[in-house]
C-alpha positions in Angstrom: -23.2 -109.3 28.4 -26.3 -109.8 30.5 -25.4 -113.1 32.0 -23.9 -113.3 35.5 -20.2 -113.4 35.6 -18.0 -116.5 36.3 -15.4 -115.9 39.0 -12.2 -118.0 39.0 -10.6 -118.6 42.4 -7.6 -120.9 41.8 -4.8 -121.4 44.3 -3.0 -124.5 43.1 0.5 -123.0 43.3 1.9 -125.1 40.5 2.2 -124.7 36.7 -0.6 -127.3 36.2 -2.9 -125.0 38.1 -1.9 -121.8 36.5 -4.8 -119.3 37.0 -4.0 -117.5 33.8 -4.2 -120.8 31.8 -7.6 -121.5 33.3 -8.7 -118.0 32.5 -7.9 -118.6 28.8 -9.7 -121.9 28.8 -12.9 -120.5 30.3 -12.9 -117.3 28.2 -12.8 -119.5 25.1 -15.8 -121.6 26.0 -17.8 -118.9 27.9 -17.9 -116.2 25.1 -21.3 -114.8 26.2 -20.3 -114.5 29.9 -17.7 -112.4 31.6 -14.9 -114.5 33.1 -13.1 -112.9 36.0 -9.8 -114.1 37.5 -10.1 -113.0 41.1 -9.1 -110.9 42.8 -10.0 -107.8 40.8 -9.8 -104.4 42.7 -13.1 -102.5 42.5 -15.1 -105.3 41.0 -18.7 -105.7 42.3 -19.0 -109.2 43.7 -22.8 -109.0 43.2 -22.2 -109.6 39.5 -20.9 -113.1 40.1 -23.4 -115.9 39.4 -20.9 -118.8 39.3 -17.5 -119.7 40.6 -15.0 -122.2 39.3 -12.5 -123.0 42.1 -9.5 -125.0 43.3 -8.5 -124.8 46.9 -10.3 -121.5 47.6 -9.4 -119.5 50.7 -12.1 -119.8 53.4 -14.4 -116.9 53.1 -13.7 -116.1 49.5 -16.9 -117.6 48.2 -19.1 -116.0 50.8 -18.2 -112.6 49.3 -20.6 -113.3 46.3 -24.2 -112.6 47.4 -25.8 -113.8 44.2 -23.8 -117.0 43.7 -25.8 -119.8 42.1 -23.3 -122.7 41.9 -19.7 -123.7 42.6 -17.7 -125.8 40.2 -14.8 -127.6 41.8 -12.1 -128.1 39.2 -10.2 -131.0 40.8 -11.0 -134.3 42.5 -10.7 -133.2 46.1 -13.1 -131.0 48.0 -11.2 -130.7 51.3 -10.7 -127.0 51.0 -14.4 -126.4 50.4 -15.5 -128.6 53.3 -13.1 -126.7 55.6 -14.8 -123.4 54.8 -17.4 -122.7 57.5 -18.8 -119.8 55.5 -19.4 -121.9 52.3 -22.5 -120.6 50.6 -25.5 -123.0 50.5 -25.5 -123.5 46.7 -25.0 -126.5 44.5 -21.5 -127.9 44.5 -20.6 -129.4 41.1 -17.8 -131.9 40.7 -16.0 -131.6 37.3 -15.6 -135.1 35.9 -13.9 -135.3 32.5 -12.0 -138.2 30.9 -8.7 -136.4 31.2 -9.1 -135.9 35.0 -10.5 -139.4 35.5 -7.6 -141.0 33.6 -5.0 -139.0 35.4 -6.4 -140.1 38.8 -6.5 -143.7 37.5 -2.8 -143.5 36.6 -2.0 -142.1 40.0 -3.8 -144.9 41.8 -2.4 -147.7 39.6 1.1 -146.2 39.9 1.2 -146.4 43.7 -0.5 -149.7 43.9 2.1 -151.2 41.6 5.0 -149.4 43.3 4.0 -151.0 46.6 3.1 -154.4 45.1 6.4 -154.7 43.1 8.4 -153.4 46.1 9.8 -150.5 44.2 11.0 -148.5 47.1 12.9 -151.5 48.6 14.5 -152.3 45.3 15.5 -148.7 44.8 17.1 -148.6 48.2 18.8 -151.9 47.4 20.2 -150.5 44.2 21.5 -147.4 45.9 23.3 -149.8 48.4 24.6 -151.9 45.6 22.8 -154.9 47.1 20.8 -157.5 45.2 18.5 -159.3 47.6 15.0 -159.5 46.1 12.2 -160.6 48.4 9.4 -163.0 47.6 7.0 -161.4 45.1 3.3 -162.3 45.3 1.4 -162.4 42.0 -1.2 -159.7 41.5 -4.0 -162.3 41.7 -3.0 -163.0 45.3 -3.4 -159.3 46.4 -6.7 -157.6 47.3 -7.0 -153.9 46.5 -9.8 -152.0 48.2 -11.1 -148.7 46.9 -13.1 -146.4 49.1 -15.4 -144.5 46.8 -17.1 -146.0 43.8 -17.8 -142.9 41.8 -16.4 -142.2 38.3 -12.8 -142.1 39.6 -13.0 -145.2 41.7 -14.7 -147.3 39.1 -12.1 -146.4 36.5 -9.2 -147.3 38.8 -11.0 -150.6 39.7 -11.4 -151.5 36.0 -7.7 -151.1 35.3 -6.5 -152.8 38.4 -8.7 -155.8 37.5 -7.2 -155.9 34.0 -3.7 -156.1 35.6 -4.9 -159.1 37.7 -5.6 -157.8 41.2 -8.6 -158.8 43.2 -10.6 -155.6 43.7 -13.3 -154.6 46.2 -15.0 -151.3 46.6 -16.8 -149.5 49.4 -19.2 -146.6 49.2 -21.7 -144.9 51.4 -24.6 -146.2 49.3 -24.9 -149.6 47.5 -23.3 -149.9 44.1 -22.8 -152.7 41.6 -19.7 -152.8 39.5 -18.9 -155.8 37.2 -16.0 -157.9 38.6 -15.7 -155.8 41.8 -16.9 -157.1 45.3 -19.0 -154.2 46.5 -19.6 -153.1 50.1 -21.7 -150.2 51.4 -22.4 -148.3 54.6 -20.8 -148.5 58.0 -22.3 -152.0 58.6 -20.1 -153.5 55.8 -17.0 -151.4 56.3 -15.3 -154.0 58.5 -15.8 -156.8 56.1 -14.4 -154.6 53.3 -11.3 -153.7 55.2 -10.6 -157.2 56.5 -10.3 -158.5 52.9 -8.0 -155.6 51.8 -4.2 -155.7 51.4 -3.9 -152.3 49.7 -6.3 -149.5 50.4 -7.1 -146.6 48.1 -9.2 -143.7 49.4 -10.8 -141.6 46.7 -10.7 -138.0 48.0 -14.4 -137.5 48.2 -14.8 -140.1 50.8 -15.1 -138.5 54.3 -11.9 -138.9 56.3 -13.6 -140.3 59.4 -14.5 -143.4 57.4 -10.8 -144.0 56.7 -9.9 -143.5 60.4 -12.3 -146.3 61.3 -9.9 -148.8 59.8 -7.9 -148.7 63.0 -10.6 -150.6 64.8 -10.4 -153.6 62.5 -7.9 -156.4 62.2 -6.7 -155.9 58.7 -3.4 -156.5 56.9 -3.0 -153.2 55.1 0.3 -152.9 53.3 -0.4 -149.4 51.9 -2.9 -146.6 52.1 -2.9 -144.5 49.0 -4.8 -141.3 49.8 
């Protein structure tokens, strides 16, 4: 094999993020490239051209002098952004239907749990108390999504089908059918003021979310 190696640095800690399972997947599709599950004692890091990662330890990626690109296998990049020694190479976000749909399910699940007062009803059941509160219809609730990329748009589509009023905020202007779109810091206040339930897609910078404290909004839930 003459192509540069692909290094796997996966630190999920759960069965879903089993490094061995990822090794099998990549070996199957990269048959003309060496796939290395790090760490490997005695391996020359100069052989690595690409890295596929999940929550890499700070400094791990800097060990590869010939690295050309980093592929982040999940939706969040917090671990990468926290690495002060991150190599100056392209960072590729993996966006596949399975990941997008799983994230959409997560967003919709938590929006509905809050909207339908699931935690209150569960506690009432445990206390053997039947005292349901007033339940607003979905059409009376505004859901705001910070981040209108692939994941945010998919979640917005499903929430609209359920009946929620949906708005989206992004750093640059976007247009999404049926979604009230806001962009940039100048429109962040207007976006938050019309939001009852807020969802922050992981790729949106955290300081943008913290700014919500300076606005008078009626947030019932922040799903982040």
